[in-house]
C-alpha positions as CSV (number, residue, x, y, z in Angstrom):
1,M,-55.4,98.0,-39.6
2,K,-59.0,98.1,-40.2
3,R,-58.4,94.5,-42.1
4,F,-56.3,93.1,-39.6
5,V,-59.6,93.3,-36.8
6,S,-62.0,92.8,-39.8
7,L,-60.1,89.6,-39.8
8,T,-60.3,88.2,-36.3
9,L,-63.3,89.2,-35.7
10,F,-63.9,86.9,-38.3
11,V,-62.1,84.5,-37.1
12,L,-63.5,84.7,-33.9
13,A,-66.9,84.4,-35.0
14,A,-66.3,81.5,-37.0
15,I,-65.1,80.0,-33.7
16,V,-67.7,80.7,-32.3
17,V,-70.1,79.5,-34.2
18,S,-68.5,76.4,-34.5
19,A,-68.7,76.5,-31.2
20,Q,-71.6,76.8,-30.9
21,T,-73.3,74.1,-33.4
22,S,-71.2,71.8,-32.9
23,F,-73.7,71.4,-30.0
24,G,-76.2,69.0,-31.6
25,R,-74.0,66.7,-33.5
26,R,-72.2,63.7,-32.3
27,P,-70.8,60.2,-34.1
28,K,-73.5,56.9,-34.7
29,L,-71.0,55.3,-32.9
30,V,-68.5,55.1,-29.9
31,V,-66.4,52.2,-29.7
32,G,-64.4,51.4,-26.9
33,I,-61.5,49.0,-26.8
34,V,-59.8,47.3,-23.8
35,V,-57.3,45.3,-24.1
36,D,-56.9,43.9,-20.5
37,Q,-53.2,43.8,-20.2
38,M,-51.6,45.5,-23.2
39,R,-48.1,47.5,-21.6
40,W,-47.9,51.1,-23.3
41,D,-44.5,49.5,-24.5
42,Y,-46.2,47.2,-27.0
43,L,-47.1,49.9,-29.6
44,D,-44.0,50.3,-29.8
45,R,-41.9,46.8,-29.6
46,Y,-44.3,45.0,-32.3
47,Y,-45.2,48.9,-34.6
48,N,-43.2,47.6,-37.2
49,A,-45.1,43.7,-37.4
50,F,-48.5,45.6,-37.3
51,S,-50.5,46.2,-40.3
52,E,-51.6,49.5,-41.6
53,T,-55.5,48.5,-40.6
54,G,-54.9,47.8,-37.1
55,F,-53.0,49.0,-34.7
56,R,-50.9,51.1,-36.9
57,R,-54.5,52.1,-38.4
58,M,-55.3,54.2,-35.2
59,I,-51.5,55.1,-34.5
60,D,-50.5,57.0,-38.1
61,N,-54.6,58.1,-38.4
62,G,-55.2,59.1,-34.3
63,Y,-54.2,60.3,-31.3
64,S,-51.8,58.5,-29.1
65,C,-52.0,59.6,-25.3
66,N,-47.8,58.8,-24.8
67,N,-48.3,59.2,-20.9
68,C,-51.4,57.8,-20.0
69,L,-51.5,56.4,-16.2
70,I,-53.5,54.3,-13.6
71,N,-53.6,57.0,-10.8
72,Y,-54.7,54.3,-8.0
73,I,-53.4,51.5,-6.3
74,P,-54.3,48.5,-7.0
75,T,-54.1,47.8,-11.0
76,V,-56.4,45.1,-11.7
77,T,-58.8,44.0,-14.3
78,A,-62.3,44.8,-12.9
79,I,-60.5,48.2,-11.4
80,G,-59.2,49.1,-15.2
81,H,-62.3,48.5,-16.9
82,A,-64.9,50.4,-14.0
83,S,-62.1,53.1,-14.2
84,A,-62.4,53.9,-18.1
85,Y,-65.5,54.6,-18.5
86,T,-66.8,56.0,-15.2
87,G,-63.8,58.5,-15.0
88,A,-63.8,57.3,-11.8
89,S,-61.6,55.1,-8.9
90,P,-62.5,52.8,-6.5
91,A,-62.8,55.3,-3.9
92,F,-65.9,56.4,-5.7
93,H,-66.3,53.4,-8.2
94,G,-66.8,51.3,-4.8
95,I,-65.3,47.9,-7.8
96,C,-62.0,47.8,-5.6
97,G,-60.5,44.6,-7.1
98,N,-61.3,41.3,-8.8
99,N,-62.3,40.5,-5.5
100,F,-63.1,41.8,-2.4
101,F,-65.4,42.3,0.4
102,I,-68.8,44.1,1.4
103,D,-70.2,44.3,4.5
104,G,-67.2,42.0,5.5
105,R,-68.5,39.2,3.0
106,K,-66.3,38.3,0.1
107,T,-67.4,39.5,-3.0
108,Y,-66.5,39.4,-7.1
109,C,-67.0,41.9,-8.6
110,C,-70.1,40.7,-10.8
111,E,-71.6,38.7,-8.4
112,D,-75.2,38.4,-8.2
113,S,-77.7,36.1,-6.3
114,T,-80.5,37.5,-7.9
115,A,-79.5,36.9,-11.9
116,H,-78.9,34.0,-13.5
117,T,-77.3,32.7,-16.6
118,V,-79.1,33.3,-19.6
119,G,-77.9,31.3,-22.9
120,S,-76.6,27.7,-20.7
121,K,-76.7,26.2,-17.8
122,S,-74.5,27.2,-16.0
123,N,-73.8,29.2,-13.1
124,K,-71.9,31.4,-14.8
125,G,-74.4,34.3,-15.9
126,K,-75.4,35.2,-12.6
127,M,-73.4,38.5,-12.6
128,S,-74.7,41.8,-13.1
129,P,-73.7,45.0,-12.5
130,R,-75.2,45.8,-9.5
131,N,-72.0,46.2,-7.2
132,M,-70.5,49.2,-9.1
133,L,-71.6,52.7,-7.6
134,A,-71.1,54.9,-10.3
135,T,-72.6,55.3,-13.5
136,T,-70.7,54.7,-17.1
137,I,-70.6,56.6,-20.7
138,G,-72.9,54.5,-21.3
139,D,-75.7,55.1,-18.8
140,Q,-75.0,58.6,-19.8
141,L,-75.6,59.3,-22.8
142,R,-79.2,56.7,-22.5
143,M,-79.7,59.4,-20.6
144,H,-79.2,62.2,-22.0
145,T,-81.1,60.8,-25.5
146,D,-84.1,59.3,-23.3
147,F,-82.9,55.6,-23.4
148,R,-83.2,55.4,-27.1
149,S,-79.2,55.1,-27.4
150,R,-78.0,51.1,-27.2
151,V,-75.1,49.8,-25.1
152,I,-73.9,46.7,-25.5
153,G,-70.2,44.9,-24.1
154,I,-68.7,41.8,-25.1
155,S,-66.0,40.4,-23.8
156,Y,-64.2,36.9,-22.3
157,K,-64.4,37.5,-19.2
158,D,-68.0,38.4,-17.8
159,R,-66.4,41.9,-15.6
160,A,-64.6,43.4,-19.2
161,A,-68.4,42.6,-20.8
162,I,-71.0,44.2,-17.4
163,L,-68.9,47.0,-16.0
164,P,-67.9,48.7,-19.8
165,A,-71.9,48.4,-20.8
166,G,-72.4,49.9,-17.4
167,H,-75.8,50.1,-15.0
168,S,-78.4,50.2,-18.1
169,A,-77.2,49.1,-21.2
170,N,-79.3,46.5,-23.1
171,A,-77.0,43.4,-23.1
172,A,-73.8,42.6,-22.0
173,Y,-72.6,39.1,-23.4
174,W,-69.8,36.8,-22.7
175,L,-67.3,33.4,-23.2
176,D,-68.9,30.5,-21.4
177,A,-65.6,28.3,-22.4
178,A,-66.5,25.4,-20.9
179,N,-69.6,25.2,-23.1
180,S,-68.4,26.9,-26.3
181,C,-70.8,29.9,-26.0
182,F,-71.9,33.8,-25.4
183,I,-74.0,34.3,-22.7
184,S,-75.9,36.7,-20.4
185,S,-78.3,37.4,-17.4
186,T,-81.3,38.2,-16.4
187,Y,-80.0,41.7,-15.4
188,Y,-80.7,41.7,-19.2
189,M,-82.9,40.0,-20.3
190,E,-84.6,37.0,-20.1
191,E,-83.4,35.3,-23.4
192,L,-80.9,35.6,-25.8
193,P,-81.8,36.9,-29.3
194,D,-81.8,35.0,-32.6
195,W,-78.7,36.5,-34.3
196,V,-76.7,35.4,-30.0
197,Q,-78.8,32.1,-30.5
198,E,-76.7,31.5,-34.1
199,V,-73.6,32.5,-33.1
200,N,-73.6,29.7,-29.9
201,R,-74.5,27.2,-32.9
202,T,-71.9,28.0,-34.7
203,L,-69.5,28.2,-31.6
204,R,-70.3,24.5,-31.0
205,E,-69.5,23.3,-34.2
206,N,-66.1,24.9,-34.9
207,E,-64.0,21.8,-33.7
208,E,-61.2,25.0,-32.8
209,V,-63.8,25.5,-30.4
210,R,-64.4,22.8,-28.5
211,K,-60.6,21.5,-28.5
212,A,-60.1,24.9,-26.8
213,G,-63.1,24.4,-24.4
214,K,-62.4,26.2,-20.9
215,D,-58.7,26.8,-21.9
216,I,-59.9,29.2,-25.1
217,G,-58.2,31.9,-23.1
218,L,-54.7,30.8,-23.5
219,T,-55.6,30.8,-27.2
220,A,-55.3,33.6,-29.7
221,L,-58.6,32.1,-31.6
222,C,-60.6,33.9,-28.3
223,G,-60.2,37.7,-29.6
224,T,-61.1,36.1,-32.9
225,I,-64.6,34.4,-31.2
226,I,-64.4,37.9,-29.2
227,T,-63.8,40.1,-33.0
228,D,-66.7,37.8,-34.9
229,M,-69.5,38.6,-31.7
230,A,-69.3,42.7,-32.7
231,I,-68.9,42.5,-36.1
232,A,-72.1,40.7,-35.4
233,A,-73.5,42.6,-32.7
234,L,-72.9,45.4,-35.4
235,E,-74.9,43.9,-37.5
236,Y,-78.4,42.5,-36.2
237,E,-78.3,45.5,-33.9
238,Q,-77.7,47.6,-36.6
239,L,-75.3,49.8,-33.9
240,G,-74.7,53.2,-35.7
241,Q,-77.1,53.0,-37.8
242,G,-79.8,54.8,-35.7
243,S,-81.4,58.6,-35.6
244,E,-79.3,58.4,-31.6
245,T,-75.6,57.6,-30.8
246,D,-75.0,53.7,-29.5
247,M,-71.9,52.5,-27.7
248,L,-70.2,49.0,-28.2
249,C,-68.0,47.9,-25.5
250,V,-65.4,45.2,-26.5
251,S,-63.1,44.3,-24.3
252,Y,-60.1,41.6,-25.4
253,S,-59.3,39.2,-22.3
254,Q,-56.9,36.6,-24.5
255,T,-53.8,38.9,-24.7
256,D,-54.1,38.6,-20.0
257,V,-54.7,35.0,-19.9
258,I,-51.6,34.3,-21.7
259,G,-49.5,36.2,-20.5
260,H,-50.5,35.1,-16.7
261,Q,-49.4,32.2,-18.4
262,W,-46.5,32.8,-20.8
263,G,-45.2,36.2,-19.5
264,T,-44.2,39.8,-21.5
265,R,-42.2,37.9,-23.7
266,G,-42.1,35.3,-26.3
267,E,-43.9,33.1,-29.3
268,H,-47.2,32.9,-27.7
269,T,-48.1,36.8,-26.3
270,D,-46.2,37.6,-30.3
271,E,-49.0,35.7,-31.4
272,A,-51.6,37.5,-29.5
273,Y,-50.9,40.5,-30.3
274,L,-50.5,40.3,-34.3
275,S,-53.6,37.7,-34.0
276,L,-55.2,40.3,-31.8
277,D,-54.2,42.8,-34.6
278,N,-55.4,41.3,-37.8
279,D,-59.1,41.0,-35.5
280,L,-58.8,45.0,-35.4
281,S,-58.4,44.6,-39.1
282,R,-60.8,42.9,-39.2
283,L,-63.8,45.0,-36.6
284,F,-62.9,49.0,-38.4
285,D,-63.5,47.1,-41.7
286,A,-66.8,46.5,-39.9
287,L,-67.0,50.1,-38.7
288,D,-66.6,50.6,-42.8
289,T,-69.1,48.9,-44.0
290,Y,-72.2,49.1,-41.5
291,I,-71.2,53.0,-40.5
292,G,-68.0,54.8,-41.7
293,I,-65.1,55.2,-39.6
294,D,-65.8,59.2,-40.2
295,N,-69.1,58.4,-38.5
296,C,-67.1,56.5,-35.4
297,L,-65.4,57.6,-32.5
298,V,-63.2,54.6,-31.3
299,F,-60.5,54.7,-28.1
300,L,-58.8,51.6,-27.4
301,T,-56.8,51.3,-23.6
302,A,-55.6,48.9,-21.4
303,D,-57.1,47.8,-18.2
304,H,-53.2,47.5,-17.0
305,G,-50.0,46.9,-18.0
306,A,-48.2,43.6,-17.0
307,I,-44.6,42.6,-15.1
308,H,-42.0,40.9,-16.7
309,N,-41.2,37.4,-15.4
310,R,-38.8,37.0,-12.8
311,K,-37.0,34.4,-14.5
312,F,-36.4,36.5,-17.1
313,L,-35.0,39.3,-15.0
314,R,-32.5,37.8,-13.4
315,E,-31.7,35.9,-16.8
316,N,-30.7,39.8,-17.4
317,R,-29.0,40.8,-14.2
318,L,-32.1,42.4,-12.8
319,P,-33.5,42.4,-9.6
320,A,-36.3,40.3,-9.0
321,G,-38.1,39.2,-5.7
322,D,-40.7,37.4,-4.6
323,W,-44.3,38.7,-2.4
324,E,-44.4,34.9,-1.9
325,Y,-48.8,34.9,-1.3
326,P,-50.2,32.5,0.5
327,G,-46.8,31.8,1.9
328,I,-46.1,35.6,3.2
329,R,-49.8,35.8,5.0
330,K,-49.4,32.2,7.1
331,Q,-45.7,33.9,8.2
332,I,-48.2,37.1,9.3
333,E,-50.9,34.6,10.8
334,A,-47.8,33.0,13.1
335,Y,-46.9,36.1,14.3
336,L,-49.8,37.5,14.7
337,S,-51.2,33.9,17.1
338,G,-47.6,34.1,19.1
339,K,-48.5,37.9,19.9
340,F,-51.5,37.4,20.9
341,N,-51.7,34.4,21.9
342,T,-55.1,32.9,19.9
343,T,-57.0,30.3,18.6
344,K,-58.6,31.7,15.4
345,S,-57.4,33.6,12.3
346,L,-57.1,37.5,12.6
347,I,-57.0,38.1,8.6
348,A,-60.2,36.6,6.7
349,E,-58.0,37.5,3.5
350,E,-55.2,39.1,1.2
351,Y,-56.6,40.4,-1.6
352,D,-54.0,42.7,-4.8
353,Y,-51.0,43.4,-1.3
354,R,-54.2,44.1,0.3
355,F,-54.7,42.8,3.9
356,F,-58.3,42.6,4.9
357,L,-58.2,41.6,8.9
358,N,-60.8,39.5,10.1
359,R,-62.8,42.3,12.6
360,A,-65.0,39.7,14.6
361,A,-62.7,36.8,14.8
362,I,-60.3,39.9,16.4
363,A,-63.6,40.9,19.4
364,S,-64.7,37.4,20.0
365,Q,-60.8,36.4,21.1
366,G,-61.2,40.0,23.6
367,L,-58.2,42.1,21.2
368,D,-58.8,45.6,19.7
369,Y,-59.0,45.6,16.6
370,H,-55.8,48.9,16.0
371,Q,-53.3,47.2,18.2
372,V,-53.9,44.2,16.1
373,K,-53.8,46.3,13.3
374,A,-50.6,48.4,14.2
375,V,-48.8,45.7,15.8
376,M,-50.0,43.9,12.0
377,I,-48.0,46.5,10.1
378,D,-44.7,47.2,12.5
379,Y,-44.4,43.5,11.6
380,I,-44.6,43.4,7.7
381,R,-42.0,46.3,7.4
382,T,-39.8,43.8,9.4
383,L,-40.5,41.4,5.5
384,P,-37.6,41.9,2.6
385,G,-39.5,43.5,0.0
386,V,-41.2,45.5,1.2
387,S,-41.2,49.3,0.5
388,F,-44.0,50.9,2.5
389,V,-46.4,49.6,4.2
390,V,-50.2,51.2,4.1
391,D,-52.8,51.7,6.8
392,Y,-55.6,52.7,4.8
393,E,-57.8,54.3,7.9
394,T,-55.2,57.2,8.5
395,V,-53.6,56.9,5.0
396,A,-54.1,60.7,3.9
397,T,-51.2,62.0,6.9
398,Q,-48.9,59.3,6.4
399,A,-44.8,59.7,6.0
400,L,-45.8,58.5,2.4
401,P,-44.2,60.1,-1.0
402,S,-47.4,62.3,-2.6
403,L,-47.3,59.6,-5.3
404,L,-48.1,56.7,-3.2
405,R,-50.6,58.5,-1.0
406,D,-52.5,60.0,-3.4
407,R,-52.9,56.5,-5.7
408,A,-53.5,54.6,-2.5
409,L,-56.5,57.4,-1.8
410,M,-58.1,57.0,-4.8
411,G,-58.1,53.4,-4.4
412,Y,-59.3,53.2,-0.9
413,H,-63.3,53.0,-0.7
414,S,-63.5,52.6,3.2
415,R,-65.7,49.5,3.4
416,R,-64.8,47.6,1.1
417,S,-61.0,48.2,-0.1
418,G,-59.6,46.5,4.2
419,D,-57.4,47.7,6.1
420,I,-53.1,47.3,4.8
421,L,-51.7,48.1,2.0
422,V,-48.7,46.7,1.4
423,I,-46.3,48.5,-1.7
424,C,-43.5,46.0,-2.6
425,D,-40.4,46.8,-3.8
426,P,-40.3,48.0,-7.3
427,N,-39.4,44.1,-8.8
428,T,-40.8,42.5,-5.8
429,Y,-44.1,40.7,-6.2
430,T,-46.7,38.2,-5.9
431,S,-46.7,34.6,-6.8
432,A,-50.1,33.1,-6.3
433,S,-50.6,29.7,-7.3
434,W,-52.9,30.4,-9.8
435,M,-50.0,31.5,-11.5
436,S,-47.9,30.2,-14.1
437,A,-44.2,30.1,-13.2
438,E,-42.8,31.5,-16.8
439,G,-45.7,34.2,-16.8
440,T,-46.6,37.5,-15.4
441,T,-48.7,39.4,-13.2
442,H,-49.8,43.6,-12.2
443,G,-51.5,45.3,-9.1
444,K,-48.6,47.4,-8.4
445,W,-48.2,51.2,-9.0
446,N,-45.0,51.1,-10.8
447,P,-44.8,51.7,-14.6
448,F,-44.5,48.0,-15.9
449,D,-48.7,48.4,-14.6
450,A,-49.6,51.4,-14.1
451,H,-48.9,53.1,-17.5
452,I,-51.2,52.4,-20.4
453,P,-52.3,52.8,-23.8
454,L,-54.8,55.0,-24.8
455,L,-55.5,55.7,-28.6
456,F,-58.8,58.3,-30.1
457,Y,-59.5,57.5,-34.0
458,G,-62.5,58.4,-36.5
459,W,-64.8,61.1,-36.0
460,H,-63.3,64.8,-34.9
461,I,-60.3,62.9,-33.7
462,P,-57.0,64.3,-35.0
463,H,-53.4,63.2,-36.1
464,G,-51.0,63.8,-33.5
465,A,-49.9,63.0,-29.9
466,T,-49.1,64.0,-26.4
467,S,-46.6,62.9,-23.8
468,R,-48.8,65.2,-21.4
469,E,-49.7,63.5,-18.2
470,V,-53.3,61.9,-18.3
471,H,-55.0,59.2,-16.8
472,I,-57.6,56.3,-17.4
473,T,-60.0,58.3,-15.0
474,D,-59.9,60.9,-18.3
475,I,-61.8,58.9,-21.1
476,A,-64.9,58.7,-19.6
477,P,-64.7,62.7,-19.8
478,T,-63.3,63.0,-22.9
479,V,-66.1,61.1,-24.5
480,C,-68.6,62.1,-23.1
481,Q,-67.1,65.8,-23.5
482,L,-66.9,65.2,-27.6
483,L,-70.9,63.9,-27.4
484,H,-71.3,66.4,-25.6
485,I,-73.2,64.6,-22.5
486,Q,-72.9,65.1,-19.2
487,Q,-69.8,63.2,-17.1
488,P,-70.5,60.1,-15.3
489,N,-71.6,60.9,-11.7
490,A,-68.7,59.7,-9.8
491,C,-66.0,61.0,-12.5
492,V,-63.0,63.1,-11.4
493,G,-61.2,62.9,-14.3
494,E,-60.1,66.2,-16.5
495,A,-61.3,66.0,-20.4
496,I,-58.0,66.1,-22.8
497,T,-58.9,69.5,-24.2
498,E,-56.1,68.4,-26.8
499,L,-59.2,66.5,-28.3
500,T,-62.3,68.1,-26.8
501,K,-60.7,72.2,-27.7
């Protein structure tokens, strides 16, 4: 009995010592990877075609959260990137879409009139993270180390480079596709570093890149370019080779552009993911070379998923409806005009199944905002393909399934998200003028959009998997817990204890 007690005390002491000594120890580098529009089931769909050194290196040696869900509405690119890195949702970080309204003005998520392009003569660099209200993992890491840690974001899309890197990032780089070069913003720097200028010279000399031009996002080559840029950053910025932990945020956007054009099935999508698998292999090889994978904490997720194309669904006798934008808006406007005898449109915009009312036009025509909204909601409820219509102001008390009510609340910012949210039937989705008839889209609460991959690999990450429900907002607190730094300032997620215990 004494031996048992002694052994128990020894084990408990060892656990306590281990927990105590883990403080002050961090990986050399954190690498966050977001694959735009990647459905969770793609991990299985392509598993046998993936090499052992790309996606499967993470799956077979790391930890997979197989039930990671997006816990807000809508599910779009800017929100997903912001939520993964802030641990918050639009209700807190304020990035309410790729486009939304701020103080009644249409706003692109990263637009910044005070910033200017660095690296080309275009306006593509008039961007910054100023519209995001919350801090990110990288911001917290920089503050924790008195700003000695270096944080860099890289992507094809500006929002996918800027929002993950955060407010205090050393740099964010994205592609000016029309000019075949990476650019940045005066928010970060006045001139591109020499190594980025050299990357750009190489790009401009690449005949395949020049030929693709502004359409490079429709090619798997786009992912290769992003990987080349990430590897160059590792080498020339010597990320992970200093005295403090650094962070590299890499987002692959070609998967989203290709999906919107050609859908979730077919040779183009297959090529995109198999090529990305090769790009991940090269990135992991570079991490091995420059830092050692055991010194790197890597996570991979998606900003949202995608629905199967309605033609594909119908051909296979599956239900598929059409929320036709802008046709629906015109139909609603016509109804309101007849009802209230108006001459000015009462709708300012529709983004992601959300209507933004034109309050100035409502007031100038002597109408009551709440009456207009109530009439509009009643009418939308009569339209085909509509499951629920949400009045954002009173969503907390409306007769909605709790899952939808909670996700609507998590996605609602009172000054930015608009007035009315439409929740369509499961396979009824928007048709936008920019979207291919063969393509896919996203934005809804349903599993095809909200169920995303989440893989962890490298430093202190065990091999395993869980089917416990976790959320995109749990990524940031998990990484921060592993780094022993404070969570981002609006974080509402919870650390995934299977990884942090």
